[in-house]
Residue frames as a rotation matrix with the C-alpha (Angstrom) as fourth column:
MET 1
0.542 0.803 -0.246 19.27
-0.582 0.571 0.579 4.04
0.606 -0.171 0.777 5.01
ASN 2
0.117 -0.440 0.890 20.16
-0.912 0.306 0.271 1.85
-0.392 -0.844 -0.366 7.96
PRO 3
-0.355 -0.311 -0.882 21.79
-0.763 0.642 0.081 -1.31
0.541 0.701 -0.465 6.52
SER 4
-0.984 0.015 0.179 20.52
-0.105 0.762 -0.639 -3.38
-0.146 -0.648 -0.748 9.46
ARG 5
-0.124 0.986 0.112 16.96
0.239 0.140 -0.961 -2.64
-0.963 -0.092 -0.252 8.27
PRO 6
-0.913 -0.404 -0.055 17.24
0.050 -0.243 0.969 -2.76
-0.405 0.882 0.242 4.46
PHE 7
-0.579 0.749 0.322 13.49
0.746 0.327 0.580 -3.21
0.329 0.576 -0.748 3.93
LYS 8
-0.175 0.488 -0.855 12.42
0.637 -0.606 -0.476 0.00
-0.751 -0.628 -0.205 5.65
TYR 9
0.412 0.399 0.819 10.58
0.877 -0.416 -0.238 2.48
0.246 0.817 -0.521 3.45
ARG 10
-0.720 -0.502 -0.479 12.06
0.553 -0.832 0.040 5.93
-0.419 -0.236 0.877 2.99
LEU 11
0.096 0.901 0.423 9.19
0.980 -0.159 0.116 8.37
0.172 0.404 -0.899 2.69
THR 12
-0.821 -0.183 0.541 8.51
0.142 -0.983 -0.117 12.06
0.553 -0.019 0.833 2.41
PRO 13
-0.870 0.493 -0.025 5.93
-0.100 -0.225 -0.969 13.70
-0.483 -0.841 0.245 4.71
GLY 14
-0.408 0.834 -0.372 2.26
-0.780 -0.107 0.617 12.86
0.474 0.542 0.694 4.15
ILE 15
0.379 0.660 0.648 -0.36
-0.905 0.412 0.110 10.46
-0.194 -0.628 0.754 5.51
GLU 16
0.929 -0.044 -0.368 1.19
-0.107 0.919 -0.379 7.55
0.355 0.391 0.849 3.62
GLY 17
0.090 -0.996 -0.029 4.57
0.008 0.029 -1.000 8.44
0.996 0.090 0.011 5.07
GLU 18
0.100 0.000 0.995 3.66
-0.938 -0.334 0.095 8.19
0.333 -0.942 -0.033 8.74
TYR 19
-0.567 -0.352 -0.745 4.81
-0.092 0.925 -0.368 5.32
0.819 -0.141 -0.557 10.91
GLU 20
0.564 0.763 -0.316 2.81
0.163 0.272 0.948 3.67
0.810 -0.586 0.029 13.65
PRO 21
0.266 -0.454 0.850 3.90
-0.872 -0.489 0.011 4.88
0.411 -0.744 -0.526 17.11
GLY 22
0.345 -0.230 0.910 6.04
-0.687 0.599 0.412 2.27
-0.639 -0.767 0.049 18.84
SER 23
0.963 0.082 0.258 6.99
0.101 0.776 -0.623 0.55
-0.252 0.625 0.739 15.59
ARG 24
0.127 -0.978 -0.165 10.53
0.170 -0.143 0.975 1.96
-0.977 -0.152 0.148 15.47
GLY 25
-0.047 -0.100 -0.994 9.81
-0.789 -0.607 0.099 3.18
-0.613 0.788 -0.051 11.94
ARG 26
-0.919 -0.341 0.197 9.05
-0.187 0.818 0.543 -0.30
-0.346 0.463 -0.816 10.63
VAL 27
-0.457 0.844 0.282 5.25
0.863 0.497 -0.090 -0.22
-0.216 0.203 -0.955 10.32
LEU 28
-0.808 0.242 0.537 3.23
0.105 -0.838 0.536 2.35
0.579 0.489 0.652 8.43
ARG 29
-0.782 0.586 0.212 0.43
-0.482 -0.354 -0.801 4.05
-0.394 -0.729 0.560 10.38
ASN 30
-0.798 0.501 -0.335 -2.64
0.077 0.637 0.767 1.85
0.598 0.586 -0.547 10.17
LYS 31
-0.057 0.917 0.395 -6.27
-0.642 -0.336 0.689 1.67
0.764 -0.214 0.608 11.29
LEU 32
0.590 0.300 -0.750 -5.60
0.173 0.860 0.481 -1.39
0.789 -0.413 0.455 13.42
GLY 33
0.731 -0.373 0.572 -2.94
-0.675 -0.515 0.528 0.19
0.098 -0.772 -0.629 15.62
ILE 34
0.884 -0.466 0.035 -0.53
0.463 0.884 0.072 -2.62
-0.064 -0.047 0.997 14.78
ASN 35
0.738 -0.672 -0.059 3.06
-0.670 -0.741 0.047 -1.68
-0.076 0.005 -0.997 15.53
ARG 36
-0.006 -0.732 0.681 4.87
-0.293 0.653 0.699 -4.99
-0.956 -0.195 -0.218 14.97
LYS 37
-0.420 -0.282 -0.862 6.18
-0.876 -0.120 0.467 -5.82
-0.235 0.952 -0.197 11.49
ALA 38
-1.000 0.021 -0.006 5.21
0.019 0.973 0.231 -9.50
0.010 0.231 -0.973 11.61
GLU 39
-0.397 0.915 -0.072 1.65
0.492 0.146 -0.858 -8.61
-0.775 -0.376 -0.508 12.61
ILE 40
0.114 0.439 -0.891 1.13
-0.531 -0.731 -0.428 -6.03
-0.840 0.522 0.150 9.86
ASP 41
-0.728 -0.414 -0.546 2.62
-0.684 0.381 0.622 -8.42
-0.049 0.826 -0.561 7.31
LEU 42
-0.884 0.442 0.155 0.11
0.409 0.890 -0.203 -11.08
-0.227 -0.116 -0.967 8.41
ALA 43
-0.078 0.894 -0.441 -2.79
0.186 -0.422 -0.887 -8.61
-0.979 -0.151 -0.133 8.31
GLU 44
-0.130 -0.038 -0.991 -1.84
-0.832 -0.539 0.129 -7.58
-0.539 0.841 0.038 4.76
VAL 45
-0.930 -0.247 -0.273 -1.50
-0.357 0.786 0.505 -11.20
0.089 0.567 -0.819 3.58
GLU 46
-0.649 0.753 0.104 -4.85
0.552 0.561 -0.618 -12.17
-0.524 -0.343 -0.780 5.11
ALA 47
0.094 0.676 -0.731 -6.51
-0.182 -0.710 -0.680 -9.13
-0.979 0.197 0.056 3.52
LEU 48
-0.457 -0.339 -0.822 -4.93
-0.854 -0.091 0.512 -9.99
-0.249 0.936 -0.248 0.16
SER 49
-0.991 0.096 0.088 -6.15
0.109 0.981 0.160 -13.58
-0.071 0.168 -0.983 0.35
SER 50
-0.271 0.951 -0.147 -9.66
0.486 0.004 -0.874 -12.39
-0.831 -0.308 -0.463 1.11
ALA 51
0.102 0.265 -0.959 -9.64
-0.566 -0.777 -0.275 -9.84
-0.818 0.571 0.070 -1.72
GLN 52
-0.764 -0.443 -0.469 -8.23
-0.636 0.396 0.662 -12.38
-0.107 0.804 -0.584 -4.17
PHE 53
-0.813 0.518 0.266 -10.99
0.458 0.851 -0.258 -14.82
-0.360 -0.088 -0.929 -3.30
ARG 54
0.091 0.880 -0.467 -13.68
0.184 -0.475 -0.860 -12.15
-0.979 -0.008 -0.205 -3.88
TYR 55
0.043 -0.120 -0.992 -12.18
-0.812 -0.583 0.035 -11.11
-0.582 0.804 -0.123 -7.22
LEU 56
-0.914 -0.352 0.200 -11.68
-0.209 0.833 0.513 -14.70
-0.347 0.427 -0.835 -8.31
ASN 57
-0.424 0.849 0.316 -15.46
0.733 0.526 -0.431 -14.92
-0.532 0.049 -0.845 -8.45
THR 58
0.511 0.682 -0.523 -16.03
0.275 -0.706 -0.653 -11.58
-0.814 0.190 -0.548 -10.22
VAL 59
-0.045 -0.600 -0.799 -13.14
-0.720 -0.535 0.443 -10.95
-0.693 0.595 -0.407 -12.62
THR 60
0.604 0.254 0.755 -13.56
0.316 0.794 -0.520 -12.59
-0.732 0.553 0.399 -16.02
ASP 61
-0.404 -0.748 0.527 -11.81
0.800 -0.010 0.600 -12.41
-0.443 0.664 0.602 -19.35
GLN 62
0.143 0.546 0.825 -14.28
0.802 -0.552 0.227 -9.61
0.580 0.629 -0.517 -20.16
THR 63
0.640 0.077 -0.764 -13.24
0.662 -0.560 0.498 -7.46
-0.389 -0.825 -0.410 -17.18
VAL 64
0.465 -0.473 0.748 -11.75
0.382 -0.655 -0.652 -4.10
0.798 0.589 -0.124 -18.17
PHE 65
0.195 -0.513 -0.836 -8.92
0.971 -0.018 0.238 -3.03
-0.138 -0.858 0.494 -15.87
THR 66
0.491 0.051 0.869 -9.35
0.321 -0.939 -0.126 0.72
0.810 0.341 -0.477 -15.65
ALA 67
-0.617 -0.700 0.358 -7.53
-0.027 -0.436 -0.900 3.05
0.786 -0.565 0.250 -13.26
ASP 68
-0.111 0.663 0.741 -10.71
-0.921 -0.348 0.173 3.29
0.372 -0.663 0.649 -11.18
PHE 69
0.798 0.413 -0.438 -11.04
-0.286 0.900 0.328 -0.49
0.530 -0.137 0.837 -11.04
LEU 70
0.022 -0.882 -0.471 -7.42
0.448 0.430 -0.784 -0.92
0.894 -0.193 0.405 -9.95
ARG 71
-0.656 -0.194 0.730 -7.91
-0.448 -0.678 -0.583 1.72
0.608 -0.709 0.358 -7.25
ALA 72
0.377 0.868 0.322 -11.03
-0.859 0.198 0.473 -0.13
0.347 -0.455 0.820 -6.07
MET 73
0.639 -0.216 -0.739 -9.08
0.176 0.975 -0.133 -3.38
0.749 -0.045 0.661 -5.93
HIS 74
-0.485 -0.873 0.054 -6.36
0.220 -0.182 -0.958 -1.69
0.846 -0.453 0.280 -3.85
ARG 75
-0.406 0.436 0.803 -9.03
-0.818 -0.565 -0.106 -0.26
0.407 -0.700 0.586 -1.52
ASP 76
0.683 0.691 -0.234 -10.71
-0.545 0.697 0.467 -3.68
0.486 -0.191 0.853 -1.22
TRP 77
0.282 -0.684 -0.673 -7.37
0.437 0.716 -0.544 -5.23
0.854 -0.140 0.501 -0.30
LEU 78
-0.561 -0.750 -0.350 -5.94
0.674 -0.169 -0.719 -2.65
0.480 -0.639 0.601 2.10
GLY 79
-0.214 0.540 0.814 -8.87
-0.140 -0.842 0.521 -0.39
0.967 -0.003 0.256 2.98
GLY 80
0.806 0.522 -0.279 -9.46
0.157 0.267 0.951 -2.09
0.571 -0.810 0.133 6.31
ILE 81
0.343 -0.794 -0.502 -5.84
0.938 0.259 0.231 -1.47
-0.053 -0.550 0.834 7.24
TYR 82
-0.675 -0.708 -0.205 -4.76
0.666 -0.705 0.244 1.86
-0.318 0.028 0.948 5.75
GLU 83
0.096 0.690 -0.718 -6.62
0.236 -0.716 -0.657 5.16
-0.967 -0.106 -0.232 5.45
TRP 84
-0.146 -0.292 -0.945 -4.98
-0.694 -0.651 0.308 5.87
-0.705 0.701 -0.108 2.09
ALA 85
-0.623 -0.096 0.776 -5.86
0.293 0.891 0.346 2.57
-0.725 0.443 -0.527 0.38
GLY 86
0.135 0.676 0.724 -7.25
0.936 0.154 -0.318 3.12
-0.327 0.721 -0.612 -3.10
CYS 87
0.895 0.089 -0.438 -5.90
0.016 -0.986 -0.166 6.66
-0.446 0.141 -0.884 -3.33
TYR 88
0.646 -0.730 0.222 -3.05
0.332 0.007 -0.943 7.82
0.687 0.683 0.247 -5.48
ARG 89
0.243 -0.683 -0.689 0.17
0.965 0.094 0.246 8.15
-0.103 -0.725 0.681 -3.53
THR 90
0.920 0.078 0.385 1.20
0.132 -0.985 -0.115 11.68
0.370 0.157 -0.916 -2.56
VAL 91
0.648 -0.748 0.146 4.57
-0.459 -0.230 0.858 10.91
-0.608 -0.623 -0.492 -1.00
GLU 92
0.320 -0.660 -0.680 7.87
-0.778 0.227 -0.586 9.93
0.541 0.717 -0.440 -2.58
MET 93
0.807 0.040 0.589 8.99
-0.423 0.734 0.530 6.41
-0.411 -0.678 0.610 -1.72
SER 94
0.124 -0.741 -0.660 12.09
-0.720 0.390 -0.574 4.29
0.683 0.546 -0.485 -1.94
LYS 95
0.724 0.075 0.686 13.07
-0.569 0.628 0.531 0.95
-0.391 -0.775 0.497 -0.45
SER 96
0.414 -0.638 0.649 16.26
0.283 0.768 0.575 -1.07
-0.865 -0.055 0.498 -0.64
GLY 97
-0.605 -0.775 -0.183 17.72
0.136 -0.327 0.935 1.18
-0.784 0.541 0.303 -3.34
PHE 98
-0.556 0.511 0.656 14.58
0.804 0.129 0.581 1.18
0.212 0.850 -0.482 -5.50
THR 99
-0.815 0.326 -0.480 12.75
-0.089 -0.887 -0.452 4.50
-0.573 -0.326 0.752 -5.96
TRP 100
-0.072 0.888 0.454 9.08
0.798 0.325 -0.508 4.43
-0.598 0.326 -0.732 -6.95
PRO 101
-0.352 0.022 0.936 7.98
0.773 -0.556 0.304 6.72
0.527 0.831 0.179 -9.80
PRO 102
-0.989 -0.083 0.123 7.25
0.012 -0.872 -0.490 10.30
0.147 -0.483 0.863 -8.72
ALA 103
-0.496 0.848 -0.184 3.92
0.627 0.204 -0.752 10.73
-0.600 -0.488 -0.633 -6.94
SER 104
-0.258 0.380 -0.888 3.14
-0.346 -0.895 -0.282 13.75
-0.902 0.235 0.363 -9.09
ARG 105
-0.633 -0.064 -0.771 2.99
-0.774 0.066 0.630 11.53
0.010 0.996 -0.091 -12.20
ILE 106
-0.894 0.224 0.389 0.85
0.097 0.942 -0.321 8.67
-0.438 -0.249 -0.864 -10.91
ALA 107
0.026 0.996 -0.084 -2.61
0.047 -0.086 -0.995 10.00
-0.999 0.022 -0.049 -11.79
ASP 108
0.262 0.022 -0.965 -1.55
-0.871 -0.424 -0.247 10.97
-0.415 0.905 -0.092 -15.31
ASN 109
-0.744 -0.600 -0.294 0.23
-0.667 0.689 0.282 7.65
0.034 0.406 -0.913 -15.88
MET 110
-0.707 0.548 0.447 -2.80
0.213 0.768 -0.604 5.72
-0.674 -0.332 -0.659 -14.66
ARG 111
0.272 0.823 -0.499 -5.10
-0.354 -0.396 -0.847 7.67
-0.895 0.407 0.184 -16.98
ARG 112
-0.014 -0.367 -0.930 -2.90
-1.000 -0.009 0.019 6.68
-0.015 0.930 -0.367 -19.91
């Protein structure tokens, strides 16, 4: 990993592992065509704020957090930005020395 860009994702091939053209490998491919890191960060934060506000009015202490519900929440947050939002990851990921759990185990782990 390039030490001058310690926050860059390291990904294996797959739709979630594609970078936006012109982003110098800093921005994942997105529906908005954003290729600047600061702009995609802002888009994600704005989408998160909007999703949080919607869920603030619907989630109660009786809400059951199932795998399907969590996937729906992820899609509601990032679905306007990324094609893969709400889907289980199919690529292997690491960032800044941290490696995410294997993609092949996500669906089973979420079911449990």
